[in-house]
All heavy atoms as a GROMACS GRO file, in nm:
protein
  474
    1MET      N    1  22.845  15.859  11.779
    1MET     CA    2  22.924  15.871  11.661
    1MET      C    3  22.916  15.755  11.577
    1MET      O    4  22.914  15.763  11.457
    1MET     CB    5  23.068  15.908  11.705
    1MET     CG    6  23.155  15.962  11.594
    1MET     SD    7  23.095  16.120  11.548
    1MET     CE    8  23.148  16.124  11.374
    2GLU      N    9  22.907  15.641  11.636
    2GLU     CA   10  22.888  15.515  11.563
    2GLU      C   11  22.750  15.520  11.478
    2GLU      O   12  22.745  15.473  11.363
    2GLU     CB   13  22.896  15.391  11.656
    2GLU     CG   14  22.869  15.262  11.579
    2GLU     CD   15  22.970  15.224  11.474
    2GLU    OE1   16  23.081  15.280  11.475
    2GLU    OE2   17  22.928  15.152  11.383
    3GLN      N   18  22.652  15.572  11.551
    3GLN     CA   19  22.520  15.579  11.474
    3GLN      C   20  22.535  15.669  11.358
    3GLN      O   21  22.484  15.645  11.249
    3GLN     CB   22  22.417  15.631  11.564
    3GLN     CG   23  22.279  15.630  11.508
    3GLN     CD   24  22.170  15.681  11.609
    3GLN    OE1   25  22.200  15.706  11.723
    3GLN    NE2   26  22.046  15.699  11.554
    4LEU      N   27  22.602  15.788  11.373
    4LEU     CA   28  22.623  15.880  11.265
    4LEU      C   29  22.703  15.808  11.150
    4LEU      O   30  22.673  15.816  11.030
    4LEU     CB   31  22.694  16.004  11.308
    4LEU     CG   32  22.736  16.104  11.199
    4LEU    CD1   33  22.607  16.155  11.123
    4LEU    CD2   34  22.811  16.220  11.262
    5ARG      N   35  22.812  15.735  11.182
    5ARG     CA   36  22.888  15.661  11.085
    5ARG      C   37  22.804  15.570  11.007
    5ARG      O   38  22.809  15.566  10.881
    5ARG     CB   39  23.004  15.586  11.152
    5ARG     CG   40  23.101  15.524  11.058
    5ARG     CD   41  23.178  15.402  11.118
    5ARG     NE   42  23.090  15.292  11.161
    5ARG     CZ   43  23.034  15.199  11.075
    5ARG    NH1   44  23.052  15.213  10.944
    5ARG    NH2   45  22.964  15.107  11.121
    6GLN      N   46  22.716  15.494  11.071
    6GLN     CA   47  22.628  15.405  11.004
    6GLN      C   48  22.527  15.471  10.917
    6GLN      O   49  22.493  15.423  10.802
    6GLN     CB   50  22.550  15.315  11.111
    6GLN     CG   51  22.642  15.213  11.184
    6GLN     CD   52  22.566  15.150  11.292
    6GLN    OE1   53  22.447  15.157  11.308
    6GLN    NE2   54  22.645  15.065  11.372
    7GLU      N   55  22.471  15.581  10.958
    7GLU     CA   56  22.377  15.663  10.876
    7GLU      C   57  22.446  15.707  10.748
    7GLU      O   58  22.394  15.700  10.633
    7GLU     CB   59  22.326  15.779  10.954
    7GLU     CG   60  22.235  15.746  11.070
    7GLU     CD   61  22.098  15.696  11.020
    7GLU    OE1   62  22.051  15.739  10.919
    7GLU    OE2   63  22.037  15.613  11.094
    8VAL      N   64  22.567  15.761  10.762
    8VAL     CA   65  22.648  15.814  10.647
    8VAL      C   66  22.672  15.700  10.548
    8VAL      O   67  22.656  15.708  10.432
    8VAL     CB   68  22.774  15.889  10.692
    8VAL    CG1   69  22.860  15.915  10.571
    8VAL    CG2   70  22.733  16.015  10.765
    9GLU      N   71  22.716  15.588  10.602
    9GLU     CA   72  22.746  15.466  10.520
    9GLU      C   73  22.623  15.423  10.449
    9GLU      O   74  22.638  15.373  10.331
    9GLU     CB   75  22.797  15.357  10.614
    9GLU     CG   76  22.837  15.228  10.532
    9GLU     CD   77  22.884  15.116  10.634
    9GLU    OE1   78  22.823  15.106  10.745
    9GLU    OE2   79  22.974  15.047  10.591
   10SER      N   80  22.506  15.435  10.494
   10SER     CA   81  22.385  15.382  10.433
   10SER      C   82  22.333  15.474  10.319
   10SER      O   83  22.247  15.442  10.248
   10SER     CB   84  22.270  15.359  10.535
   10SER     OG   85  22.225  15.483  10.585
   11LEU      N   86  22.389  15.601  10.314
   11LEU     CA   87  22.346  15.701  10.212
   11LEU      C   88  22.398  15.655  10.076
   11LEU      O   89  22.505  15.609  10.061
   11LEU     CB   90  22.394  15.836  10.245
   11LEU     CG   91  22.342  15.900  10.370
   11LEU    CD1   92  22.413  16.036  10.398
   11LEU    CD2   93  22.188  15.922  10.353
   12VAL      N   94  22.316  15.675   9.978
   12VAL     CA   95  22.363  15.667   9.839
   12VAL      C   96  22.332  15.792   9.761
   12VAL      O   97  22.213  15.836   9.760
   12VAL     CB   98  22.293  15.549   9.766
   12VAL    CG1   99  22.337  15.546   9.622
   12VAL    CG2  100  22.323  15.414   9.839
   13ILE      N  101  22.434  15.860   9.710
   13ILE     CA  102  22.414  15.991   9.646
   13ILE      C  103  22.418  15.961   9.497
   13ILE      O  104  22.506  15.890   9.448
   13ILE     CB  105  22.524  16.084   9.684
   13ILE    CG1  106  22.519  16.112   9.831
   13ILE    CG2  107  22.519  16.210   9.604
   13ILE    CD1  108  22.647  16.180   9.888
   14GLN      N  109  22.318  16.012   9.425
   14GLN     CA  110  22.314  15.984   9.284
   14GLN      C  111  22.347  16.122   9.219
   14GLN      O  112  22.288  16.228   9.240
   14GLN     CB  113  22.175  15.948   9.244
   14GLN     CG  114  22.136  15.810   9.292
   14GLN     CD  115  22.002  15.764   9.250
   14GLN    OE1  116  21.937  15.825   9.165
   14GLN    NE2  117  21.962  15.657   9.307
   15ALA      N  118  22.451  16.119   9.130
   15ALA     CA  119  22.495  16.235   9.060
   15ALA      C  120  22.547  16.196   8.931
   15ALA      O  121  22.628  16.103   8.914
   15ALA     CB  122  22.605  16.310   9.144
   16ALA      N  123  22.508  16.257   8.826
   16ALA     CA  124  22.554  16.235   8.682
   16ALA      C  125  22.540  16.086   8.649
   16ALA      O  126  22.631  16.038   8.581
   16ALA     CB  127  22.698  16.287   8.662
   17GLY      N  128  22.441  16.021   8.686
   17GLY     CA  129  22.418  15.883   8.661
   17GLY      C  130  22.502  15.782   8.739
   17GLY      O  131  22.504  15.663   8.716
   18CYS      N  132  22.578  15.835   8.830
   18CYS     CA  133  22.659  15.748   8.923
   18CYS      C  134  22.595  15.736   9.064
   18CYS      O  135  22.523  15.828   9.108
   18CYS     CB  136  22.793  15.810   8.934
   18CYS     SG  137  22.884  15.819   8.784
   19HIS      N  138  22.623  15.624   9.123
   19HIS     CA  139  22.584  15.597   9.265
   19HIS      C  140  22.709  15.618   9.342
   19HIS      O  141  22.806  15.545   9.327
   19HIS     CB  142  22.531  15.465   9.285
   19HIS     CG  143  22.394  15.444   9.210
   19HIS    ND1  144  22.276  15.437   9.267
   19HIS    CD2  145  22.369  15.430   9.071
   19HIS    CE1  146  22.179  15.426   9.183
   19HIS    NE2  147  22.236  15.419   9.055
   20ILE      N  148  22.710  15.712   9.439
   20ILE     CA  149  22.830  15.744   9.522
   20ILE      C  150  22.794  15.699   9.662
   20ILE      O  151  22.696  15.740   9.715
   20ILE     CB  152  22.858  15.888   9.506
   20ILE    CG1  153  22.890  15.931   9.365
   20ILE    CG2  154  22.979  15.925   9.597
   20ILE    CD1  155  22.895  16.078   9.338
   21ARG      N  156  22.895  15.642   9.727
   21ARG     CA  157  22.885  15.597   9.868
   21ARG      C  158  22.981  15.670   9.944
   21ARG      O  159  23.098  15.683   9.892
   21ARG     CB  160  22.884  15.446   9.884
   21ARG     CG  161  22.774  15.371   9.832
   21ARG     CD  162  22.770  15.231   9.873
   21ARG     NE  163  22.645  15.164   9.846
   21ARG     CZ  164  22.536  15.159   9.916
   21ARG    NH1  165  22.539  15.218  10.038
   21ARG    NH2  166  22.430  15.095   9.875
   22ILE      N  167  22.957  15.716  10.061
   22ILE     CA  168  23.055  15.786  10.150
   22ILE      C  169  23.065  15.714  10.277
   22ILE      O  170  22.972  15.659  10.335
   22ILE     CB  171  23.006  15.934  10.168
   22ILE    CG1  172  22.992  16.001  10.034
   22ILE    CG2  173  23.097  16.008  10.269
   22ILE    CD1  174  22.932  16.136  10.048
   23THR      N  175  23.187  15.710  10.329
   23THR     CA  176  23.210  15.660  10.468
   23THR      C  177  23.289  15.763  10.543
   23THR      O  178  23.351  15.854  10.491
   23THR     CB  179  23.290  15.524  10.461
   23THR    OG1  180  23.419  15.545  10.409
   23THR    CG2  181  23.215  15.416  10.383
   24ILE      N  182  23.284  15.750  10.682
   24ILE     CA  183  23.357  15.838  10.762
   24ILE      C  184  23.442  15.759  10.863
   24ILE      O  185  23.404  15.648  10.904
   24ILE     CB  186  23.274  15.940  10.836
   24ILE    CG1  187  23.166  15.879  10.924
   24ILE    CG2  188  23.205  16.039  10.734
   24ILE    CD1  189  23.076  15.974  11.003
   25THR      N  190  23.548  15.814  10.901
   25THR     CA  191  23.633  15.760  11.008
   25THR      C  192  23.652  15.871  11.113
   25THR      O  193  23.670  15.985  11.079
   25THR     CB  194  23.769  15.712  10.964
   25THR    OG1  195  23.756  15.611  10.865
   25THR    CG2  196  23.854  15.667  11.075
   26SER      N  197  23.634  15.838  11.242
   26SER     CA  198  23.645  15.942  11.354
   26SER      C  199  23.738  15.890  11.461
   26SER      O  200  23.739  15.777  11.494
   26SER     CB  201  23.511  15.978  11.412
   26SER     OG  202  23.400  15.940  11.343
   27GLY      N  203  23.802  15.985  11.521
   27GLY     CA  204  23.874  15.959  11.644
   27GLY      C  205  23.819  16.042  11.754
   27GLY      O  206  23.792  16.160  11.731
   28ILE      N  207  23.788  15.980  11.874
   28ILE     CA  208  23.720  16.048  11.980
   28ILE      C  209  23.811  16.042  12.100
   28ILE      O  210  23.869  15.938  12.137
   28ILE     CB  211  23.590  15.988  12.008
   28ILE    CG1  212  23.493  15.987  11.890
   28ILE    CG2  213  23.524  16.049  12.129
   28ILE    CD1  214  23.366  15.923  11.901
   29ALA      N  215  23.828  16.158  12.162
   29ALA     CA  216  23.899  16.162  12.289
   29ALA      C  217  23.830  16.257  12.382
   29ALA      O  218  23.749  16.343  12.338
   29ALA     CB  219  24.044  16.226  12.264
   30CYS      N  220  23.838  16.239  12.512
   30CYS     CA  221  23.776  16.327  12.603
   30CYS      C  222  23.869  16.374  12.707
   30CYS      O  223  23.979  16.329  12.727
   30CYS     CB  224  23.658  16.255  12.672
   30CYS     SG  225  23.703  16.111  12.764
   31GLY      N  226  23.834  16.485  12.770
   31GLY     CA  227  23.918  16.544  12.874
   31GLY      C  228  23.821  16.612  12.973
   31GLY      O  229  23.704  16.632  12.950
   32LEU      N  230  23.882  16.657  13.082
   32LEU     CA  231  23.810  16.723  13.185
   32LEU      C  232  23.806  16.876  13.160
   32LEU      O  233  23.886  16.917  13.072
   32LEU     CB  234  23.867  16.698  13.322
   32LEU     CG  235  23.869  16.542  13.361
   32LEU    CD1  236  23.953  16.528  13.488
   32LEU    CD2  237  23.728  16.492  13.373
   33ALA      N  238  23.739  16.949  13.235
   33ALA     CA  239  23.723  17.095  13.208
   33ALA      C  240  23.867  17.152  13.216
   33ALA      O  241  23.897  17.251  13.145
   33ALA     CB  242  23.628  17.153  13.306
   34ASP      N  243  23.951  17.106  13.303
   34ASP     CA  244  24.084  17.167  13.319
   34ASP      C  245  24.192  17.096  13.236
   34ASP      O  246  24.310  17.122  13.253
   34ASP     CB  247  24.126  17.168  13.467
   34ASP     CG  248  24.139  17.025  13.526
   34ASP    OD1  249  24.086  16.934  13.461
   34ASP    OD2  250  24.196  17.018  13.636
   35SER      N  251  24.153  17.010  13.140
   35SER     CA  252  24.247  16.936  13.049
   35SER      C  253  24.312  17.035  12.954
   35SER      O  254  24.250  17.130  12.914
   35SER     CB  255  24.173  16.828  12.977
   35SER     OG  256  24.126  16.732  13.064
   36ASN      N  257  24.430  17.001  12.912
   36ASN     CA  258  24.494  17.070  12.807
   36ASN      C  259  24.425  17.029  12.673
   36ASN      O  260  24.441  16.923  12.630
   36ASN     CB  261  24.646  17.031  12.806
   36ASN     CG  262  24.726  17.103  12.700
   36ASN    OD1  263  24.670  17.121  12.586
   36ASN    ND2  264  24.849  17.136  12.729
   37TYR      N  265  24.352  17.137  12.616
   37TYR     CA  266  24.284  17.098  12.494
   37TYR      C  267  24.363  17.054  12.386
   37TYR      O  268  24.322  16.972  12.296
   37TYR     CB  269  24.186  17.213  12.456
   37TYR     CG  270  24.255  17.331  12.398
   37TYR    CD1  271  24.271  17.349  12.266
   37TYR    CD2  272  24.317  17.436  12.478
   37TYR    CE1  273  24.340  17.455  12.202
   37TYR    CE2  274  24.377  17.543  12.427
   37TYR     CZ  275  24.391  17.554  12.288
   37TYR     OH  276  24.459  17.656  12.231
   38GLU      N  277  24.487  17.103  12.372
   38GLU     CA  278  24.576  17.062  12.264
   38GLU      C  279  24.604  16.915  12.277
   38GLU      O  280  24.611  16.844  12.172
   38GLU     CB  281  24.699  17.147  12.260
   38GLU     CG  282  24.677  17.294  12.228
   38GLU     CD  283  24.796  17.380  12.232
   38GLU    OE1  284  24.896  17.338  12.301
   38GLU    OE2  285  24.793  17.485  12.171
   39LYS      N  286  24.623  16.860  12.393
   39LYS     CA  287  24.652  16.723  12.409
   39LYS      C  288  24.527  16.635  12.377
   39LYS      O  289  24.530  16.528  12.319
   39LYS     CB  290  24.693  16.690  12.556
   39LYS     CG  291  24.830  16.734  12.590
   39LYS     CD  292  24.866  16.702  12.736
   39LYS     CE  293  25.008  16.751  12.771
   39LYS     NZ  294  25.046  16.718  12.910
   40VAL      N  295  24.411  16.688  12.409
   40VAL     CA  296  24.291  16.612  12.384
   40VAL      C  297  24.274  16.607  12.224
   40VAL      O  298  24.235  16.502  12.176
   40VAL     CB  299  24.169  16.684  12.449
   40VAL    CG1  300  24.041  16.610  12.410
   40VAL    CG2  301  24.182  16.674  12.602
   41ILE      N  302  24.290  16.715  12.161
   41ILE     CA  303  24.278  16.723  12.019
   41ILE      C  304  24.377  16.634  11.953
   41ILE      O  305  24.352  16.551  11.858
   41ILE     CB  306  24.288  16.868  11.962
   41ILE    CG1  307  24.160  16.941  12.007
   41ILE    CG2  308  24.302  16.870  11.807
   41ILE    CD1  309  24.175  17.098  11.982
   42ARG      N  310  24.506  16.629  12.003
   42ARG     CA  311  24.613  16.549  11.950
   42ARG      C  312  24.570  16.399  11.963
   42ARG      O  313  24.595  16.316  11.868
   42ARG     CB  314  24.746  16.583  12.021
   42ARG     CG  315  24.857  16.510  11.950
   42ARG     CD  316  24.999  16.550  12.006
   42ARG     NE  317  24.997  16.614  12.142
   42ARG     CZ  318  25.015  16.745  12.161
   42ARG    NH1  319  25.053  16.821  12.062
   42ARG    NH2  320  25.018  16.798  12.284
   43SER      N  321  24.514  16.367  12.082
   43SER     CA  322  24.471  16.226  12.102
   43SER      C  323  24.364  16.185  12.006
   43SER      O  324  24.362  16.076  11.949
   43SER     CB  325  24.423  16.212  12.245
   43SER     OG  326  24.376  16.081  12.272
   44ALA      N  327  24.268  16.274  11.986
   44ALA     CA  328  24.153  16.242  11.887
   44ALA      C  329  24.217  16.228  11.747
   44ALA      O  330  24.176  16.137  11.677
   44ALA     CB  331  24.057  16.356  11.892
   45ASP      N  332  24.311  16.312  11.713
   45ASP     CA  333  24.376  16.309  11.583
   45ASP      C  334  24.456  16.176  11.560
   45ASP      O  335  24.443  16.108  11.457
   45ASP     CB  336  24.464  16.424  11.561
   45ASP     CG  337  24.505  16.447  11.418
   45ASP    OD1  338  24.420  16.450  11.326
   45ASP    OD2  339  24.631  16.464  11.400
   46GLU      N  340  24.522  16.124  11.662
   46GLU     CA  341  24.595  16.009  11.662
   46GLU      C  342  24.497  15.885  11.643
   46GLU      O  343  24.526  15.794  11.561
   46GLU     CB  344  24.677  15.991  11.785
   46GLU     CG  345  24.796  16.078  11.794
   46GLU     CD  346  24.865  16.079  11.932
   46GLU    OE1  347  24.817  16.014  12.022
   46GLU    OE2  348  24.962  16.152  11.946
   47LYS      N  349  24.384  15.894  11.709
   47LYS     CA  350  24.282  15.785  11.701
   47LYS      C  351  24.221  15.786  11.557
   47LYS      O  352  24.200  15.682  11.497
   47LYS     CB  353  24.179  15.803  11.804
   47LYS     CG  354  24.239  15.770  11.946
   47LYS     CD  355  24.146  15.798  12.055
   47LYS     CE  356  24.218  15.772  12.186
   47LYS     NZ  357  24.142  15.802  12.302
   48LEU      N  358  24.199  15.904  11.501
   48LEU     CA  359  24.151  15.918  11.371
   48LEU      C  360  24.245  15.839  11.268
   48LEU      O  361  24.197  15.765  11.191
   48LEU     CB  362  24.136  16.064  11.324
   48LEU     CG  363  24.113  16.092  11.175
   48LEU    CD1  364  23.975  16.041  11.130
   48LEU    CD2  365  24.126  16.240  11.147
   49TYR      N  366  24.369  15.872  11.271
   49TYR     CA  367  24.466  15.812  11.187
   49TYR      C  368  24.478  15.661  11.207
   49TYR      O  369  24.498  15.577  11.122
   49TYR     CB  370  24.601  15.890  11.190
   49TYR     CG  371  24.589  16.014  11.103
   49TYR    CD1  372  24.567  16.135  11.167
   49TYR    CD2  373  24.590  16.013  10.968
   49TYR    CE1  374  24.554  16.249  11.098
   49TYR    CE2  375  24.571  16.130  10.894
   49TYR     CZ  376  24.557  16.247  10.964
   49TYR     OH  377  24.536  16.361  10.888
   50LEU      N  378  24.470  15.618  11.333
   50LEU     CA  379  24.466  15.480  11.366
   50LEU      C  380  24.348  15.408  11.297
   50LEU      O  381  24.365  15.298  11.238
   50LEU     CB  382  24.458  15.453  11.513
   50LEU     CG  383  24.456  15.310  11.563
   50LEU    CD1  384  24.584  15.240  11.524
   50LEU    CD2  385  24.441  15.310  11.717
   51GLY      N  386  24.232  15.463  11.298
   51GLY     CA  387  24.113  15.415  11.230
   51GLY      C  388  24.133  15.411  11.081
   51GLY      O  389  24.094  15.304  11.020
   52LYS      N  390  24.200  15.506  11.022
   52LYS     CA  391  24.227  15.498  10.882
   52LYS      C  392  24.327  15.386  10.850
   52LYS      O  393  24.312  15.316  10.749
   52LYS     CB  394  24.282  15.635  10.831
   52LYS     CG  395  24.175  15.740  10.832
   52LYS     CD  396  24.238  15.873  10.788
   52LYS     CE  397  24.130  15.982  10.775
   52LYS     NZ  398  24.069  15.990  10.653
   53GLN      N  399  24.428  15.367  10.938
   53GLN     CA  400  24.523  15.257  10.920
   53GLN      C  401  24.458  15.122  10.925
   53GLN      O  402  24.501  15.026  10.865
   53GLN     CB  403  24.636  15.268  11.018
   53GLN     CG  404  24.733  15.379  10.994
   53GLN     CD  405  24.830  15.404  11.114
   53GLN    OE1  406  24.823  15.327  11.207
   53GLN    NE2  407  24.918  15.494  11.098
   54ARG      N  408  24.357  15.115  11.005
   54ARG     CA  409  24.281  14.985  11.028
   54ARG      C  410  24.175  14.956  10.925
   54ARG      O  411  24.106  14.861  10.936
   54ARG     CB  412  24.225  14.983  11.174
   54ARG     CG  413  24.327  14.974  11.283
   54ARG     CD  414  24.260  14.970  11.414
   54ARG     NE  415  24.358  14.952  11.519
   54ARG     CZ  416  24.329  14.952  11.645
   54ARG    NH1  417  24.207  14.960  11.685
   54ARG    NH2  418  24.422  14.939  11.739
   55GLY      N  419  24.171  15.036  10.823
   55GLY     CA  420  24.076  15.014  10.714
   55GLY      C  421  23.976  15.110  10.686
   55GLY      O  422  23.888  15.091  10.608
   56ARG      N  423  23.963  15.219  10.759
   56ARG     CA  424  23.869  15.331  10.744
   56ARG      C  425  23.728  15.284  10.786
   56ARG      O  426  23.704  15.173  10.820
   56ARG     CB  427  23.875  15.379  10.604
   56ARG     CG  428  24.012  15.435  10.568
   56ARG     CD  429  24.013  15.492  10.425
   56ARG     NE  430  24.133  15.551  10.401
   56ARG     CZ  431  24.157  15.666  10.347
   56ARG    NH1  432  24.054  15.741  10.318
   56ARG    NH2  433  24.275  15.721  10.328
   57ASN      N  434  23.633  15.377  10.772
   57ASN     CA  435  23.496  15.357  10.802
   57ASN      C  436  23.477  15.297  10.944
   57ASN      O  437  23.410  15.192  10.964
   57ASN     CB  438  23.427  15.270  10.696
   57ASN     CG  439  23.283  15.268  10.709
   57ASN    OD1  440  23.215  15.366  10.750
   57ASN    ND2  441  23.217  15.164  10.666
   58ARG      N  442  23.526  15.369  11.042
   58ARG     CA  443  23.513  15.326  11.179
   58ARG      C  444  23.531  15.435  11.279
   58ARG      O  445  23.577  15.544  11.238
   58ARG     CB  446  23.618  15.212  11.208
   58ARG     CG  447  23.758  15.256  11.194
   58ARG     CD  448  23.859  15.139  11.195
   58ARG     NE  449  23.841  15.054  11.076
   58ARG     CZ  450  23.833  14.927  11.080
   58ARG    NH1  451  23.843  14.858  11.188
   58ARG    NH2  452  23.813  14.860  10.964
   59VAL      N  453  23.494  15.408  11.399
   59VAL     CA  454  23.503  15.505  11.507
   59VAL      C  455  23.605  15.445  11.618
   59VAL      O  456  23.590  15.331  11.654
   59VAL     CB  457  23.371  15.528  11.581
   59VAL    CG1  458  23.389  15.619  11.706
   59VAL    CG2  459  23.269  15.585  11.479
   60ILE      N  460  23.709  15.528  11.647
   60ILE     CA  461  23.809  15.479  11.744
   60ILE      C  462  23.800  15.574  11.862
   60ILE      O  463  23.804  15.696  11.852
   60ILE     CB  464  23.950  15.487  11.685
   60ILE    CG1  465  23.965  15.406  11.558
   60ILE    CG2  466  24.046  15.446  11.797
   60ILE    CD1  467  23.956  15.257  11.577
   61VAL      N  468  23.769  15.516  11.987
   61VAL     CA  469  23.756  15.593  12.107
   61VAL      C  470  23.880  15.569  12.192
   61VAL      O  471  23.933  15.461  12.209
   61VAL     CB  472  23.628  15.552  12.180
   61VAL    CG1  473  23.619  15.635  12.311
   61VAL    CG2  474  23.512  15.566  12.094
   0.00000   0.00000   0.00000
């Protein structure tokens, strides 16, 4: 995910004479096959918002 974040950050989109840069923030959580998927998703979502609070453009595991 960190490699993807870096790839997106390095892109420059040109539109209507403007240079646009994009960044992404991701939260990653893992679980076992018998894990409650809602808890895993909630954990990833919490990490996503933690990354945004810490300044965006990052991966939180």
